[in-house]
C-alpha positions in Angstrom: -2.6 -22.9 -19.6 1.0 -23.8 -17.5 2.8 -22.3 -21.3 1.0 -19.3 -20.9 1.7 -18.8 -17.2 5.6 -19.8 -18.4 5.3 -17.3 -20.3 4.3 -14.3 -18.2 5.3 -15.8 -14.6 7.6 -12.4 -14.1 4.4 -10.4 -14.7 2.3 -12.6 -12.5 4.9 -12.5 -9.7 5.5 -8.9 -9.7 1.4 -8.4 -9.5 1.6 -11.2 -6.6 4.6 -9.2 -5.2 2.8 -6.0 -5.5 -0.4 -6.9 -4.0 0.9 -8.6 -1.1 2.5 -5.2 0.1 -0.8 -2.9 -0.8 -2.8 -6.1 1.8 0.2 -5.6 4.3 -0.3 -1.4 4.4 -4.0 -1.9 4.2 -3.3 -4.3 7.8 -1.6 -1.3 9.1 -3.7 1.0 8.8 -6.5 -0.6 9.6 -4.6 -1.3 13.2 -4.0 1.9 13.6 -7.2 2.8 12.5 -8.4 0.6 15.3 -5.8 2.0 17.7 -7.1 5.6 17.6 -10.6 4.5 18.0 -9.6 2.6 21.0 -7.8 6.0 22.3 -10.8 8.7 21.5 -13.1 5.6 23.8 -10.6 6.0 26.4 -10.2 9.7 26.4 -14.5 9.5 26.3 -14.6 7.3 29.5 -12.2 9.9 31.3 -14.3 12.7 30.5 -17.6 10.9 31.5 -15.6 9.8 35.0 -13.1 13.0 36.0 -10.7 11.1 35.9 -6.9 12.9 35.0 -5.7 11.5 32.3 -3.6 12.7 29.2 -6.4 12.6 26.6 -9.1 14.2 29.0 -6.7 17.0 29.3 -8.0 18.3 25.9 -11.1 18.8 25.3 -13.0 16.1 23.4 -13.9 18.0 19.9 -10.1 19.3 20.1 -9.0 15.7 20.1 -11.6 14.3 17.6 -10.7 17.2 15.3 -6.6 16.2 15.6 -7.5 12.1 15.6 -9.4 12.8 12.5 -6.7 15.4 11.2 -4.0 12.9 11.5 -5.7 9.6 10.5 -6.9 10.9 6.8 -3.2 12.8 6.2 -2.2 8.9 6.6 -4.7 7.7 4.9 -3.7 9.6 1.4 -0.5 10.3 2.7 0.0 6.4 1.9 -3.5 5.9 -0.8 -1.5 8.7 -2.8 1.9 6.9 -2.2 0.1 3.3 -3.8 -1.4 5.2 -6.8 1.1 7.1 -8.1 3.6 4.8 -7.1 3.4 1.5 -7.0 0.4 1.4 -9.8 2.0 3.6 -12.1 4.9 0.5 -12.1 2.9 -2.0 -12.6 1.1 -0.7 -15.7 4.7 0.3 -16.7 6.1 -3.1 -16.5 3.1 -4.5 -18.0 3.3 -2.1 -21.1 7.1 -2.6 -21.3 6.5 -6.5 -21.0 3.9 -6.5 -23.7 5.0 -3.8 -26.0 6.5 -5.3 -29.9 10.6 -5.8 -29.1 10.0 -6.7 -25.3 7.8 -9.1 -25.6 9.2 -11.4 -28.4 12.3 -11.6 -25.7 10.4 -13.0 -22.7 8.0 -15.4 -25.0 11.6 -16.8 -25.9 12.8 -17.3 -22.9 15.5 -14.8 -23.5 17.1 -13.5 -20.5 16.9 -9.3 -21.8 19.7 -8.5 -19.3 21.8 -10.8 -20.8 21.5 -9.2 -24.5 22.0 -5.6 -23.0 25.3 -7.4 -21.4 26.5 -8.5 -25.1 29.4 -10.8 -25.1 
C-alpha cells in the first residue's frame, strides 16, 4: 500500500490540494450566502418597522431579485471556473501521469524535468 502511495504521491497530493481549494471556495460561497440572507432579513425588518435604512429605500421584490441575480451570477461563475479549469487540469494531469511513457518515468522514480534538461 505504501509503495502504491509512493508511486502516485504527486497525483494524490495534487488532488488533495485542489479539493482543499474547492472546499475553501464553497466555504466562501456559504458565508456570502448567509450574509445576503441576513441583509435581506434586515431589509424585511426595516420595511415592517418603517425605519429608513439603505435597504428600505428599495422595494422588497426588487432587492430580492437583485440578490438572487448577484448570488446566482457569482455562484455560476465560480462553479463554471472550477469545472472548466481545475477539473480539466486534474483529468489532464491524471491522463498524462498514467500514459505509457510518463507512467514508466514516474514508477522508475526519475524526475521528468531532469530528462527534459538533459546533461
